[in-house]
C-alpha positions in Angstrom: -5.6 -43.6 20.0 -6.3 -46.5 22.3 -2.6 -47.0 23.3 -1.4 -43.5 22.9 0.0 -41.4 20.0 2.7 -44.0 19.1 6.0 -43.8 17.2 5.1 -41.1 14.8 4.5 -38.6 17.5 7.4 -39.7 19.8 10.2 -40.3 17.3 9.5 -38.3 14.2 10.1 -34.9 15.4 13.7 -35.7 16.4 14.4 -37.7 13.1 15.7 -34.7 11.1 18.3 -33.7 13.8 19.4 -37.4 14.2 19.7 -37.7 10.4 22.0 -34.6 10.3 24.1 -36.0 13.0 24.5 -39.7 11.8 23.0 -39.8 8.3 19.7 -40.8 6.7 20.4 -44.7 6.4 20.9 -45.4 10.1 17.9 -43.3 11.1 15.7 -45.2 8.5 16.8 -48.4 10.0 16.3 -47.3 13.6 12.7 -46.0 12.9 11.6 -48.8 10.6 13.5 -52.0 10.7 14.4 -52.0 14.4 11.1 -50.7 15.5 9.3 -53.2 13.3 11.3 -56.0 15.0 10.7 -54.6 18.6 6.9 -54.2 18.1 6.5 -57.4 16.0 7.4 -59.8 18.8 4.7 -62.1 20.2 3.8 -61.3 23.9 3.2 -64.3 26.0 
């Protein structure tokens, strides 16, 4: 845990409530595709 607990600890607990509100598909995109793009950028 060099950089902290990360996404599973911060986002996962709220995922079921969010999925109840907006649906499973958008939540999956938010937590996987969008996060992957955000954390996959190369820092200069």
